[in-house]
C-alpha positions as CSV (number, residue, x, y, z in Angstrom):
1,M,146.3,119.2,-52.7
2,N,146.5,116.4,-49.7
3,I,143.7,114.5,-51.8
4,A,145.4,114.3,-55.3
5,K,148.8,113.3,-53.0
6,F,147.0,110.1,-51.1
7,L,145.6,109.6,-55.0
8,R,148.3,108.9,-56.6
9,N,150.5,107.3,-53.9
10,L,147.0,104.9,-54.3
11,T,147.3,104.7,-57.9
12,A,151.4,104.0,-57.6
13,C,151.0,101.5,-54.8
14,T,147.6,99.4,-56.7
15,L,150.2,99.7,-60.1
16,L,152.9,98.0,-58.1
17,F,150.8,95.6,-56.7
18,A,149.1,94.5,-60.0
19,L,152.7,94.9,-61.3
20,F,153.8,92.5,-58.5
21,G,151.0,89.3,-59.2
22,C,151.6,89.5,-63.0
23,S,155.5,88.9,-61.6
24,S,154.4,86.9,-59.3
25,N,153.2,83.7,-61.7
26,Y,155.8,84.1,-63.9
27,V,158.0,80.6,-63.0
28,P,161.6,80.4,-64.8
29,S,161.1,76.7,-65.4
30,Q,157.6,76.7,-68.0
31,V,160.1,78.1,-70.0
32,T,160.6,76.0,-72.7
33,F,164.1,75.8,-74.7
34,N,164.1,75.9,-78.4
35,R,167.0,73.9,-79.7
36,S,165.5,74.7,-82.9
37,E,165.9,78.0,-82.7
38,A,169.0,78.2,-80.0
39,V,170.6,75.8,-83.6
40,K,169.5,78.2,-86.4
41,A,170.9,80.9,-84.3
42,R,174.2,79.4,-83.1
43,I,174.0,78.0,-87.1
44,N,174.1,82.3,-88.8
45,L,176.6,82.6,-86.1
46,A,179.0,80.8,-87.6
47,L,178.0,81.5,-90.6
48,A,178.5,85.0,-89.6
49,Y,181.9,84.4,-88.7
50,L,183.3,82.5,-91.6
51,E,182.2,85.7,-93.2
52,Q,184.9,87.2,-91.5
53,N,187.0,84.6,-91.6
54,D,186.9,84.6,-87.8
55,L,187.2,80.8,-87.9
56,P,188.2,79.7,-84.6
57,K,184.9,81.3,-83.4
58,A,182.7,79.9,-86.3
59,K,184.0,76.6,-85.3
60,E,182.8,77.4,-81.9
61,N,179.4,78.1,-82.4
62,I,179.4,74.9,-84.8
63,D,180.3,72.9,-81.2
64,K,177.6,74.8,-79.8
65,A,174.9,74.1,-82.2
66,L,175.9,70.1,-82.3
67,S,175.4,70.3,-78.5
68,H,172.0,71.7,-79.0
69,D,171.2,69.2,-82.0
70,Q,173.2,66.6,-83.1
71,N,170.5,65.1,-85.2
72,D,170.1,68.4,-87.1
73,Y,171.6,68.0,-90.9
74,L,172.3,72.2,-90.8
75,P,174.9,72.4,-88.0
76,H,176.9,69.3,-90.0
77,S,176.7,71.4,-93.5
78,V,177.9,74.8,-92.1
79,L,180.7,72.1,-90.5
80,A,181.5,70.8,-94.1
81,Y,181.9,74.4,-95.0
82,Y,184.3,75.1,-92.9
83,Y,186.1,71.5,-93.4
84,Q,185.9,73.3,-97.0
85,Q,187.0,76.9,-95.8
86,I,190.4,75.2,-93.1
87,G,191.6,72.7,-96.2
88,D,190.6,70.1,-94.8
89,Q,189.1,68.2,-97.3
90,I,188.6,64.2,-95.7
91,H,186.7,66.0,-92.4
92,A,184.4,68.2,-94.7
93,E,183.0,65.1,-97.1
94,Q,182.5,63.1,-94.0
95,A,180.4,66.3,-92.4
96,Y,178.5,66.1,-95.6
97,Q,177.8,62.4,-95.8
98,Q,176.3,63.3,-92.4
99,A,174.2,66.2,-93.5
100,L,173.1,64.2,-96.2
101,K,172.1,61.3,-94.2
102,L,170.2,63.3,-91.5
103,S,168.8,65.7,-94.3
104,N,167.3,63.2,-96.0
105,N,169.0,64.4,-99.1
106,R,168.0,68.1,-99.0
107,P,168.0,69.7,-102.8
108,D,170.2,73.0,-101.2
109,V,172.4,69.7,-99.1
110,L,172.8,68.0,-102.2
111,N,173.6,71.4,-104.6
112,N,176.1,72.2,-101.5
113,Y,178.1,68.8,-102.2
114,G,177.9,68.7,-105.5
115,T,179.9,71.8,-105.5
116,F,182.7,70.8,-102.9
117,L,182.5,68.0,-105.2
118,C,183.8,69.8,-108.3
119,K,186.3,71.3,-106.6
120,Q,187.3,68.3,-105.7
121,A,187.8,67.6,-109.2
122,K,185.6,64.7,-109.1
123,F,182.7,65.9,-111.8
124,E,180.5,62.8,-112.1
125,Q,180.0,63.0,-109.1
126,A,179.1,66.5,-108.5
127,Y,176.7,66.2,-111.4
128,Q,175.4,63.8,-110.3
129,Q,174.9,66.0,-107.4
130,F,173.0,68.7,-108.7
131,E,171.2,66.7,-110.9
132,Q,169.6,65.0,-107.9
133,A,169.1,68.5,-106.3
134,V,167.0,69.6,-109.4
135,K,165.3,66.7,-109.3
136,S,163.9,66.5,-106.0
137,E,160.4,65.7,-104.9
138,Q,161.6,68.5,-101.8
139,P,160.3,71.9,-102.0
140,Y,163.7,73.3,-104.0
141,Y,163.1,76.7,-105.6
142,H,166.8,77.3,-106.5
143,Q,167.2,74.5,-109.4
144,A,168.8,77.7,-111.4
145,D,171.8,77.8,-109.2
146,S,172.7,74.2,-109.6
147,L,172.0,73.9,-113.0
148,E,174.6,77.2,-112.6
149,N,177.0,75.1,-111.0
150,I,176.3,71.8,-113.8
151,A,177.8,75.0,-116.0
152,L,180.5,76.3,-114.3
153,C,181.6,72.8,-113.2
154,A,181.8,71.3,-116.6
155,K,183.5,74.7,-117.8
156,Q,186.8,73.7,-114.9
157,E,186.7,69.8,-116.0
158,P,185.9,71.2,-119.6
159,N,183.1,69.1,-121.0
160,L,181.3,71.3,-123.2
161,G,177.8,68.3,-123.9
162,K,177.4,68.8,-120.1
163,L,178.0,72.5,-120.3
164,N,175.8,73.2,-122.8
165,Q,172.7,71.2,-122.0
166,A,173.1,72.9,-118.6
167,L,172.8,76.2,-120.5
168,N,170.2,75.4,-122.3
169,Q,168.2,73.9,-119.3
170,L,168.7,77.1,-116.9
171,E,168.1,79.3,-120.2
172,K,164.4,77.7,-119.4
173,L,164.3,79.4,-115.9
174,D,166.2,82.1,-115.8
175,K,167.4,83.6,-120.0
176,A,169.6,86.4,-118.7
177,R,172.2,84.1,-116.7
178,A,172.3,81.5,-119.2
179,D,173.2,84.2,-121.4
180,K,175.8,85.5,-119.3
181,L,177.5,82.3,-118.6
182,R,177.9,81.6,-122.3
């Protein structure tokens, strides 16, 4: 019985020393802060708060994302959307311009900016953004979304020629979606 107890204690002590030895190799200064991941996490939080219409918390997370990396296009793009939500069109425009500049005209940012312009009844400028997104050489898997946005914008204007052109292009990518819009 004493031998079993001794072996149990010896095993426990050995395990503790092994764990202590492993943990003593851990040096906090070796941990690297991944700014990109921090930005994405803050932006995801901001979008969730925007969806819940909690604008102060959304803005707080956007600001924190910007403090992690002022040169990342994503916080500027979400900031533009935030400004849209609160009706500050001037700052939304500025944030979109910054997002476009930093992203090197990413198609998704072009599409979002086009939607913003359409809501401002700046139809020709909106169409330019949508069309630039669709024709982009950068990888873009949402051409159908941009074509649908052209069609919706053309309905709002109204511009029957642009509407039919967009629907014909959309039909090649997603016939059901084009039929639904017709």
